[in-house]
N, C-alpha and C positions, 0 to 999 in steps of 0.2 A: 436904756439903762445907764446909770452912772455906776462904774465898776465898784465904787465904794459900797454900793448896795449888796455886793456879794458877801460882805462881812456879816450881814444880817442873818445869814442862813447857817452860821456856825463858825467855830474858831479856826477850822483848818480846811484848806482847799487841797484835795489830793492831786498830785502831779502824776499822771498815769501814762505809761507806755504800753500800747496794745500792739503786739506783734502778729496776732492771728485774729481775724475778724470774728471767728466763732466765740472768742473770749469776751467780746465787747459787751454784750448784753448781760452775761453772768457777772462780770466785774461791776458794771453799773448797778445791777440789782442788789448785789452784795453790799455796796456802799450805801445805797438808798435805805436798805433794811437797817443799816447801822446808824442812820440819821444824817448821812452826808448827801446833800442835794447838788451842790456845786461841784462839777467835774471838769478838770482841765486835762484834755487829751492832747498829749504832745505830738507835734508833727515830726516825729523822729522815726516813724515807721511808714511803710508803703500803704498800710491799710488805715492810717489814722483818720483821714477824711471820710472814708466809708464808715468807720466806726462812729464818728460823730453823727453822721446822717442816720445810721441804724439806731443808735441810742435815742436820738430825738424822736424817731418814728415809734419805737417800741415803748419808750419810757418818757412821755412828754412832761411828767412832773420833774424830771431832772433839769438842771440848768447847766448845759454842756457847752464848753468853749474850747478853743484851740490854743495850744501852747507852742512855744519855740518858733513864733513867727519872726522872720528876719527880713523879708522883702515885701514890696507892694503886691507881688504875685501871690505870695503866701496868704496875704490878707484877703485877697479876692477869692482864692480857693476855699479859705476857711468860711467866708461869708456864704459862698455858694453851697457849702456842705451843711449849712444851717447853724453855724456857731452863734451862740448868743453873746459871746464876748471873746476877746483874744488876749493873749499874754505873750510878751516878747522878752528875750534875755537881755536886751540892750535897748537903746533909744536912737532912732534916726527920724529926722523930719519927714523923709520920704515915706516911711512906714506910717508915721502919724497922719500925714496928709491923706494917704490912701484910706486909712481906717475911718477918718472923718468923712471922706467923700462917699464911702459906701455904707456909712452909718453902722460901723462895727465898733462897739465899745472896747477900748484898749487899755490894758494894764501894762505900761511899759517898764522895762527893767533898767535899773541904774546901779552904779556901785561907787560913784564919786560925787562930791559936792557940785562939780561942774555939770555933770549929767542931770542932777536934780534941778539945777537952775535952767538948763535947756528944756527939760520936760515941763517945768513950771511955766516957762515962757510960752509954751504951746497950750497952756490951759489945764495941765494935769496936776491934781492935788492928791492922787493916790498912786503910789509907785511900788513896783516890785524891787526889793533889794536882793541882788543876785550876783555871785553866789554868796549868800548872807554871811555864813560863818567864816569863809575864806577871806572876805574883804573887811572883816572887823566885827561882825555880829552885834551883840548887845552894846559894847562900848561905842561902836560907830553910830548906832541908832540913838544912843543917849547924846552923842555929840551933835547929831543932826537936829535934835529937838530944839536947840537954841536958835540957830539961824534959819531953820525951816519949820517954824512952829506951826504953820498951817498945812503941812504935808503929812499924810499918813503913809505907812509902809506895810507891805506884805513880804516879810523876809522868807526867802526860799533858797534852799541849797545848804545842806548840813544841819537843818533843823530836825530834831528827833522828838519822839513822843515825850521823853523825859526832860527835854529842854524847852519844849513849846510854851509851857506855862510861863517860863522866865521871859520869853520874848513878848508874850501876850500881856504881861504885867506892865509893859512900857506904854505910856499914854499915846504914843504915835504908832502903835501896832494893834490894829483891830482884828487882824486875821493873819495866819501864816500859811505857807505852802509846804507840803510834805510829800516825799516819795515813799515814805515808810508804810503807807496804807495798802499799797499794792505791790509787794515785793515779787520779783520774777519767780522765785522759788514757789510761792503759794499759787501763782497763776499757772505755772507749769504743772503743778500737782492738782490743779482745779479745786483747790481747797477754799471754796467760796465762803464757808462758815467761818474760817479763820480771818478772812478779809472783813467779814461783817463784824467780827469781834474787835479788830483793829479800828474799824470805823466807829464803833460804839465808844471805844476808849478815847478816840480823837474828838468826837462830838461832845464828850462830857468833860473835856479838859477845863479845869477851874483856874481862873486867874488869881 
């Protein structure tokens, strides 16, 4: 998989934190019902890898990947859990080399022009801008469009449902990442229908 293909499945990739394994499948089912197939499960919880494996097993139509990869060891664990892709908050050659070695498609994070150049040198033309709003958001992406005309970005971090369309209107933004689809409050309430509603709103965002 070329990670840019992820954009073919909808305008938003949800960034999901799963703290309890019993919530994994209901969360994924709710998002799928709302039209969201690409799921980024962040490795910020103890059950994240188990959640990826479980979702892949129970819901093979999902395209489930691991987020917040920082080390080569993270990449290997994500691959072993069945991740179809990986996302990192920053870029290192060590992580990149490991992902290439184990054939794990990587969407690496960047926040500066220098990092964009380093990632491009390693063959990446689709990058995660993170934390998008904090580092400059739309003005920064407009600025990048000149010197990095061949690079596409997935802005993540601070993007909301009411601002996503503004990001997606940029020619170098085919998809954006969002945490708003699976808020902790709704997960704790097990309000799966509300998550499905958020997913439907996200999947129907117009540019």
